N, C-alpha and C positions, 0 to 999 in steps of 0.2 A: 904584157909586163905588169899593166895596172891590175888587171885582173887576180894576178896571182901577189895581193898586198894581205898582210896578216898584220894582228894586233897581237903584241906580247904584253904581260903587265911586269913590272919590278918597282920594288920601295925602292932601290939605289941605281941610279945610272954609273954604268961602265963610265972612265974615260973619254974613249972612245964614242959612247952615245951621247955623254956630256958636249963632247966637241959637235957632233950633228946636232944636237937639238938647239945648242948657241947660234952654230949659223942658219939654222933655219930660223930663229927666233929673228937674229938681225936680217934676215933677206927680205920675210913674210910681213912683221910689223911695223909701225911707223918710224921712221929714223931716230924721233927725239924718246923712243922707249928701248933703242939699241943700247946695248951693252958694248963696252969698249974692249973689254977684256973676258977670258973666261974665267979669271979671278975673281971679276966682277960677277958676272952669270953665277959662277960657285957662291958668291957671298947670300944674292938675293933665294938661292935654291936652301943653304943650310938654315935660314931664318922661318920658312915654312914648315910647318907640324904634321905628323902622321902623313907624309908625300905617299902618293901611287902615281906612276908614271904607267901610260900606256902607248907603247909606240908602234905605231903604224909601218911596217917596213916591207919592201920588196926583196924577192929571189936574193939581191947582194948584198942583205942587210942594209941597204939605204935605208934612213929613217925618213918618210913623206909625210910626217904626219906627228903630233906627241900632242898628249892630251896629260894634265896634272891634274890630282885633287889633293886638296890638303887643309887642315884645320885652319882658321883664323876666327878670333874672338866669338868663341863657342859658334862657328856655323862652318858649315863644310864648303868649300868653294872649288872652282874648277879654271883652268886654262885650257885652251885647245889653238892648236897652230895647224894649217894645213901647207904643204907646199902648192904655191899657185896654180901647176902645171897640174893637179889632181881635184881643184876644185870644182863643183858644181858635176862633179861624178857621184856622188851619194854618199861619199867615204866620210865626209864631217858627219851626217845622220847617224854612219856606221859606229864612229866613235863615241857621238853622244848618246847613242841607246845601250853601248859597251857602258859608259858612265853611269848611264840610270839605273842597269841591271846591279851594280856594287853598291850604289848608295840611295837613300830614300829622298835628299834635299840637295840639290847645287847652285850655288849664288854664283854669281860672276860680275864683273866688269864690262860694259862693251861699248867702246869707241862707237857715239850713234851721229858721226858728223864725217865728211869725205872729204876734208882738207889737209888731212896730213899726208905727207911724202914719205915713202918708202925709201930705201938706201939708193936704189935704183934709177930714184926719177919718179916713178908713177905714183897715182893715188894710192892710198889705205882705202880699199873699199868696206864700210861699216857691213857687219856682218848682223845687225840687229834684224832684220827681217828673216834671216834664216833662222835666228833663234824663236823670231814668233811662231814660225811653223813647226817647230818642234817643242810646240808646247812650253815655252818657257813666260812667264810674265814678266810684262816690263816694268819697272818700280822707277813712274818717271818722278816723284816726289824725293829719291835718293838718288845724288849724284856725287860723283868725285870731280873736283876742278883744282887742279894742279898744274904747274907748269909744263910736265911732261905730259899729262890725261885729263882730257877730259872725257867725260864715260857715265853712263845712266846702270843702275844697277837692275841684273836679271835675276829671276828665280824659277826655278822647276821644282816642283813637290810632288813627290809618289802618287797616283791617284788610290784612294783608299779601296779597296776590293770589294 
């Protein structure tokens, strides 16, 4: 099943896709970043400019991974989530490579501690080392410190040819 995953790209999520992404978000991100309702998640998405969604789906059209690129403050940003059951199998890198083909710069916030719990009680594992392996610079002087999130900024820039 997992070998048959494909990436589809869209600028607008269908209601079914949005529901699956909402469920994935709430299952895999730290509990304090979870959305209480699909309407709250929708409100978050509506604030993002020039959205491109990348859905990693299986043969049954179940979303096992989601990435998003968008504009914020004159920079190109991204977010990515993979279902726990497919992490560590190269799919995150495959999705990032797909994003890198579309963009020349990607910025993101990455939780760099392992003190946050997911809804299921498990600890959220920081993906910071993964991003380092994928050629992202860790901008240690740029942090976001909010009640819901403590994270460091990461940035990837397409190498000059």
